[in-house]
C-alpha positions in Angstrom: 3.0 -24.5 59.8 5.3 -24.8 62.8 7.4 -27.4 60.9 7.7 -25.1 57.9 8.9 -22.1 60.1 11.5 -24.5 61.6 12.8 -25.5 58.2 13.0 -21.9 57.0 14.9 -21.0 60.1 17.5 -23.7 59.5 17.8 -22.6 55.9 18.5 -19.0 56.9 21.0 -20.1 59.5 22.9 -22.1 56.9 23.0 -19.1 54.5 24.5 -16.9 57.3 27.1 -19.5 58.2 28.0 -20.5 54.6 27.1 -17.6 52.3 29.3 -19.1 49.5 27.1 -22.2 49.3 23.8 -20.3 48.8 23.2 -22.0 45.4 23.7 -25.4 47.0 21.3 -24.6 49.8 18.6 -23.4 47.4 18.8 -26.8 45.8 18.5 -28.4 49.3 15.4 -26.2 49.9 13.9 -27.4 46.7 14.4 -31.0 47.7 12.9 -30.4 51.1 9.8 -28.9 49.6 9.4 -31.7 46.9 8.0 -34.9 48.3 8.6 -36.9 45.1 12.3 -36.0 45.0 12.6 -36.8 48.7 11.2 -40.3 47.9 13.7 -40.9 45.1 16.6 -39.9 47.3 15.4 -42.2 50.1 14.9 -45.1 47.6 18.4 -44.5 46.1 20.0 -44.5 49.5 18.2 -47.7 50.5 19.3 -49.4 47.3 23.0 -48.3 47.8 22.9 -49.7 51.3 21.3 -53.0 50.5 22.9 -53.9 47.1 26.3 -55.4 47.9 26.8 -56.6 44.4 26.9 -53.0 43.1 29.7 -52.2 45.6 31.6 -55.2 44.4 31.2 -54.2 40.8 32.5 -50.7 41.6 35.6 -52.2 43.2 36.2 -54.3 40.1 35.9 -51.3 37.8 38.3 -49.3 39.9 40.9 -52.1 39.8 40.7 -52.4 36.0 42.7 -49.2 35.6 45.8 -50.5 37.5 49.1 -50.1 35.7 52.2 -52.2 36.2 55.8 -51.6 35.1 58.3 -54.2 34.0 62.0 -53.6 33.3 65.1 -55.7 33.2 66.6 -53.1 35.6 63.8 -53.7 38.1 63.6 -56.0 41.1 61.9 -59.3 41.6 60.7 -58.1 45.0 59.3 -54.8 43.9 55.6 -54.2 43.6 55.7 -53.1 40.0 53.2 -50.2 40.5 55.5 -47.4 39.4 58.4 -46.8 37.1 60.7 -46.5 40.2 59.5 -49.8 41.6 59.3 -51.8 38.3 59.4 -55.6 38.5 62.1 -57.5 36.7 60.1 -60.4 35.5 57.1 -60.1 33.2 55.6 -63.5 34.1 55.6 -62.4 37.8 53.3 -59.5 37.0 51.0 -61.7 34.8 50.8 -64.1 37.8 50.0 -61.3 40.2 47.2 -60.0 37.9 45.9 -63.6 37.7 45.9 -64.0 41.5 44.3 -60.6 42.1 41.8 -61.1 39.3 42.6 -57.7 37.8 41.0 -57.8 34.4 41.7 -54.6 32.5 45.2 -54.0 34.0 47.9 -52.5 31.8 51.5 -53.8 31.8 54.2 -51.4 30.5 57.3 -53.2 29.5 60.7 -51.5 28.9 63.1 -52.6 26.1 64.9 -55.9 26.5 64.5 -59.6 26.0 61.9 -61.2 28.3 62.0 -65.0 28.5 59.4 -65.7 31.1 59.6 -67.4 34.5 63.2 -68.7 35.1 64.0 -68.0 31.4 61.6 -70.8 30.3 61.1 -69.1 26.9 57.4 -68.2 27.0 54.9 -66.1 28.9 51.4 -67.2 29.8 48.4 -64.8 30.0 45.4 -65.5 32.2 43.4 -62.2 32.1 42.0 -59.5 29.9 45.0 -57.1 29.9 46.9 -54.7 27.8 50.6 -55.8 27.3 52.4 -52.7 26.1 56.0 -53.0 25.0 58.3 -50.3 23.5 59.1 -48.2 26.6 62.5 -46.8 27.3 64.3 -47.7 30.6 62.8 -45.0 32.7 59.3 -45.1 31.1 59.4 -41.5 29.9 59.0 -42.4 26.2 57.4 -45.1 24.1 58.5 -46.1 20.7 58.1 -49.9 19.8 60.6 -49.6 16.9 63.2 -47.8 18.9 63.0 -49.4 22.3 62.6 -53.0 21.3 60.7 -55.3 23.7 61.2 -58.8 22.5 60.8 -62.4 23.3 63.7 -64.1 21.7 64.5 -67.6 23.1 67.5 -69.7 22.1 68.0 -73.5 22.0 68.6 -73.3 25.8 64.8 -72.9 26.1 63.9 -76.0 24.0 63.5 -78.2 27.0 60.9 -76.0 28.8 58.8 -74.3 26.2 57.9 -76.9 23.5 54.3 -77.3 24.3 53.6 -73.6 24.9 53.1 -70.7 22.6 55.7 -68.0 23.0 52.8 -65.8 24.1 50.5 -68.5 25.5 46.8 -67.7 26.2 45.4 -69.8 29.1 42.0 -71.5 28.5 40.5 -69.4 31.4 39.8 -66.7 28.8 37.2 -69.0 27.3 33.6 -69.4 28.3 31.4 -71.9 26.4 28.3 -69.9 27.5 29.5 -66.6 26.2 27.4 -64.9 23.5 29.3 -61.7 23.4 32.8 -60.5 24.2 33.7 -60.9 27.9 36.7 -58.6 27.7 39.6 -57.3 25.6 43.1 -58.6 25.3 45.7 -56.2 23.7 49.2 -57.2 22.6 51.0 -54.0 21.5 54.6 -53.5 20.6 56.0 -57.0 21.4 58.5 -58.6 18.9 59.0 -62.3 18.7 62.0 -64.0 17.0 62.6 -67.7 17.0 65.6 -67.5 14.7 68.0 -68.5 17.5 65.9 -71.4 18.9 65.1 -73.2 15.6 67.5 -75.8 14.2 69.1 -75.0 10.9 71.5 -76.6 8.6 75.0 -75.0 8.5 75.5 -71.8 6.6 77.8 -73.5 4.0 76.8 -73.0 0.4 79.4 -75.5 -0.8 77.3 -78.5 0.4 73.9 -78.8 -1.5 72.4 -80.6 1.5 72.5 -77.4 3.5 70.1 -75.3 1.3 72.2 -72.2 1.7 72.2 -70.0 -1.4 75.3 -67.9 -0.6 77.7 -66.8 2.1 75.4 -63.9 2.8 73.0 -66.1 4.6 73.1 -66.5 8.4 72.0 -70.2 8.2 71.2 -73.0 5.9 67.7 -74.3 5.5 65.5 -75.0 8.5 65.4 -78.6 9.6 61.9 -79.8 9.0 62.1 -83.2 10.7 60.3 -83.5 14.0 62.2 -84.1 16.3 64.7 -82.6 16.9 62.9 -79.5 15.6 60.2 -78.3 18.1 56.9 -77.0 16.8 56.7 -73.9 19.0 54.0 -71.5 18.0 54.4 -67.7 18.6 50.9 -66.7 19.7 48.7 -69.6 20.8 45.6 -70.3 22.9 44.8 -73.4 24.9 41.1 -73.0 24.1 38.8 -70.5 22.4 39.1 -66.8 23.3 35.7 -65.5 24.4 36.4 -61.8 23.8 38.1 -59.1 21.7 41.7 -59.5 20.7 43.9 -56.7 19.4 47.5 -57.4 18.1 49.3 -54.4 16.8 52.8 -52.9 16.3 54.4 -56.4 16.7 56.7 -58.5 14.6 56.7 -62.3 14.2 60.0 -63.5 12.7 61.3 -67.0 11.9 58.3 -68.9 13.2 58.7 -72.7 13.0 55.0 -73.6 13.2 52.5 -70.7 12.7 52.9 -67.2 14.0 49.4 -66.6 15.2 47.1 -69.7 15.7 44.1 -69.4 18.0 40.4 -69.7 18.1 37.8 -67.0 18.7 34.5 -67.9 20.3 33.0 -64.4 20.0 34.1 -60.8 19.6 36.2 -58.7 17.3 39.8 -59.6 16.4 41.9 -56.8 15.0 45.4 -57.6 13.7 47.0 -54.5 12.4 50.4 -52.9 11.8 52.5 -56.0 12.2 55.3 -57.7 10.3 55.2 -61.5 9.7 58.3 -62.8 8.0 59.8 -66.2 7.4 57.2 -68.3 9.2 56.4 -71.9 8.4 52.9 -73.4 7.9 50.9 -70.1 8.0 51.5 -66.6 9.3 47.9 -66.4 10.6 45.3 -69.0 11.2 42.2 -68.0 13.3 39.4 -70.5 13.8 35.8 -69.6 14.6 34.2 -71.2 17.6 30.5 -70.1 17.2 28.5 -72.9 15.8 26.4 -70.4 13.8 29.4 -68.6 12.5 28.1 -65.2 13.4 29.8 -64.3 16.7 33.4 -63.5 15.5 35.0 -61.2 13.0 38.6 -60.6 12.1 39.9 -57.3 10.8 43.3 -58.0 9.3 44.8 -54.8 7.9 48.0 -52.9 7.4 50.3 -55.9 7.9 53.3 -57.0 5.9 53.4 -60.8 5.3 56.4 -62.2 3.5 58.2 -65.5 3.0 55.7 -67.9 4.5 57.1 -71.3 4.0 55.5 -74.7 3.4 55.3 -77.3 6.1 58.2 -79.4 4.6 60.9 -78.8 2.1 59.0 -80.9 -0.4 56.8 -77.8 -0.8 53.5 -79.7 -1.1 51.3 -78.1 1.5 50.8 -75.1 3.7 53.0 -72.0 3.2 50.2 -69.4 3.5 50.2 -65.8 4.5 46.6 -65.7 5.9 44.3 -68.6 6.2 40.6 -67.9 6.1 39.0 -70.4 8.5 35.4 -71.5 8.9 32.9 -70.1 11.3 34.5 -66.6 11.3 34.0 -63.6 9.0 37.0 -61.5 8.0 38.1 -58.3 6.2 41.6 -58.4 4.7 42.7 -55.0 3.5 45.7 -52.7 3.0 48.2 -55.5 3.6 51.3 -56.4 1.6 51.7 -60.1 0.7 55.1 -60.9 -0.8 56.9 -64.1 -1.7 54.6 -66.5 0.1 55.6 -70.1 -0.7 52.1 -71.6 -1.4 49.6 -68.7 -1.4 49.3 -65.2 0.1 45.7 -65.9 1.2 44.0 -69.3 1.4 40.3 -69.8 1.5 40.5 -73.6 1.2 38.5 -74.5 4.3 34.7 -74.7 3.9 31.8 -76.4 5.6 29.6 -78.8 3.6 26.7 -81.2 4.0 24.2 -80.2 6.8 26.5 -77.2 7.7 26.2 -75.7 4.2 23.6 -73.1 5.3 26.1 -71.9 7.9 28.9 -71.7 5.3 26.6 -69.7 3.1 26.5 -66.9 5.7 30.2 -66.6 5.8 31.7 -63.3 4.6 35.3 -63.0 3.4 36.3 -59.6 2.0 39.7 -59.0 0.4 40.4 -55.5 -0.9 43.1 -52.8 -1.2 46.0 -55.3 -0.8 49.3 -55.3 -2.6 50.8 -58.7 -3.9 54.2 -59.7 -5.2 55.8 -62.9 -6.3 53.5 -65.3 -4.3 53.0 -68.8 -5.7 49.3 -67.9 -5.7 47.7 -64.7 -4.5 44.6 -66.6 -3.5 44.0 -70.3 -3.2 40.5 -71.7 -3.4 39.1 -75.3 -3.1 39.2 -77.5 -6.3 36.6 -76.9 -8.9 36.5 -80.4 -10.2 39.8 -82.1 -9.9 42.1 -82.8 -7.0 44.2 -79.7 -7.1 43.7 -76.4 -5.4 42.5 -73.5 -7.6 45.3 -70.9 -7.6 44.2 -67.3 -8.5 46.3 -64.3 -9.4 45.4 -60.9 -8.3 44.2 -59.8 -11.7 41.6 -62.6 -11.6 40.0 -61.5 -8.3 37.1 -59.7 -9.9 36.1 -63.0 -11.7 35.6 -64.8 -8.4 32.0 -65.6 -7.4 30.6 -62.7 -5.4 29.3 -64.9 -2.7 32.8 -66.4 -2.1 34.5 -63.0 -2.0 31.9 -60.2 -1.9 34.4 -57.3 -1.9 37.6 -57.5 -4.0 38.2 -54.0 -5.3 41.5 -52.2 -5.1 43.9 -55.2 -5.0 47.0 -54.9 -7.2 50.4 -56.4 -8.1 53.5 -54.5 -6.9 55.5 -53.3 -9.8 59.3 -53.7 -10.2 61.1 -50.7 -8.9 58.6 -50.1 -6.1 60.3 -48.7 -3.0 59.0 -51.6 -0.9 61.6 -54.0 -2.4 64.5 -51.9 -1.1 63.4 -52.7 2.5 63.6 -56.5 1.9 66.8 -58.4 2.5 68.2 -58.4 -1.0 70.1 -61.7 -0.6 67.0 -63.4 0.8 64.9 -62.1 -2.0 67.3 -63.2 -4.6 67.6 -66.7 -3.0 63.8 -67.0 -3.1 63.5 -65.8 -6.6 66.0 -68.4 -7.8 64.8 -71.2 -5.5 65.4 -74.7 -7.0 64.1 -78.1 -5.9 65.8 -81.3 -7.0 64.2 -84.7 -6.3 65.8 -88.0 -6.9 64.5 -91.5 -6.2 66.2 -94.9 -5.9 64.1 -98.0 -6.5 65.5 -101.3 -7.8 62.9 -104.1 -7.8 65.6 -106.7 -8.5 67.8 -105.8 -5.6 68.5 -108.6 -3.2 66.6 -106.8 -0.4 63.5 -106.3 -2.5 63.6 -109.8 -3.8 63.7 -111.1 -0.3 60.8 -108.8 0.8 58.7 -109.9 -2.3 59.3 -113.5 -1.4 57.9 -113.0 2.1 54.9 -110.9 1.0 56.3 -107.5 2.1 56.2 -104.3 0.1 59.3 -103.4 -1.8 61.3 -100.4 -0.7 63.0 -97.5 -2.3 64.4 -94.1 -1.2 63.7 -90.5 -2.3 66.0 -87.5 -1.8 64.7 -83.9 -2.0 67.2 -81.1 -2.0 66.3 -77.4 -2.1 68.5 -74.4 -2.7 66.6 -72.6 0.1 63.9 -73.3 2.7 63.0 -71.4 5.8 66.4 -69.9 6.3 66.7 -67.5 9.2 65.8 -63.9 8.4 67.8 -61.2 10.1 65.6 -59.7 12.9 66.9 -56.1 12.5 66.2 -56.3 8.7 62.7 -57.5 9.5 62.0 -54.3 11.4 62.9 -52.2 8.3 59.6 -53.4 6.7 57.7 -51.0 9.0 56.8 -48.0 6.9 58.3 -49.6 3.7 55.3 -48.5 1.6 53.0 -45.6 2.6 49.4 -46.7 3.1 50.0 -50.5 2.7 51.6 -53.0 5.0 52.9 -52.2 8.5 53.4 -48.4 9.0 55.6 -46.4 11.4 53.4 -44.9 14.1 
């Protein structure tokens, strides 16, 4: 009874001193008179005091919201933590985030051309971050199509970037034990152009060896021999990526060897609102890394994919817009696929033998896409012979439902569609009239071949392949016109 009177006295004193907090004190009184609540409060306090791992987790969560600023007008010695103290070099910020283990950080990048450490021609990412281009110089406005943030190397970078992707994802984002996404990597509003790094033939239409259709072209055909050409990918990962990936509002122009090529171990990959134009091999190839084929999914939508070129000027393989790879499910929708050299979409890779049950679970949906002047709109494995099965869009509904479960809404763009006005008209005309001439020279009775035959060696001949056009450089500014070229399909203006 004495303890109760003492508690009530304290309560009254508190009310007199702090009348505005009467409601709070009534709550305190309730806690004081409720033994079960008192026990919960004591237990919670004890856990907070003893559990150091919780405190560490809270610190990591707080750090995940850090924002860095990068501008060509910044300073290499600045901290990068405000618009006024922006760092000059993008790779320096990426290294700082790596060293501080700041997963979840955001990097805002102002307009300009960023070539990496000491102008090496690439950047390397080590953490789950958001890389956000398209900011103006003072970071007061963002528009990725007005304030262009680009990575545009030249041949000066060929000696330092050949083995790296232009945006290179370090293997530390992989985890062989991961069963679900460990984080999210976002690339937003970054434009990559390799048109000034690649090696092209001269822009001289008078010489058929140059593969230059007219004087309107910036270059002749791309040189497909390696070397001197360097197979430099645009977005590439050392290993699998064990997390979510979002790539949006970007452009990938004049790629010499894939635009996007990486593997996903687990998580959701969303690629949306991008322009892929004049890339060799494939615009997009994403492999699945889960042995059961169930941990990853790609959502590829509202992209414009045009002029994907074959691996070599002989036009015998590759040249795909989107490659559906094994061990990963995908939805491909609301894209525009135009003038792709081999096929707009390829579903030519498949598991067989003991892995057939895994392959049977694979889901590839292709719906609500627009197609125009592709060598094939969809390419499938051979049905009985040695050649690929090439399918036009009007045949999609005849495809086995297990192979492509959802195929509704795909269509061929009609002549006169406003989309065509956004394409480089000279480039389009050159592609539409592309010619390939092959000539061979073999004389079994020549002195050289008679000598080789007498000594048991194979006879030799030569073959010359000339094309009127192949992988010529596409103007970067004209590539950006494709954003918003057709409402509802392909890359849009945000």
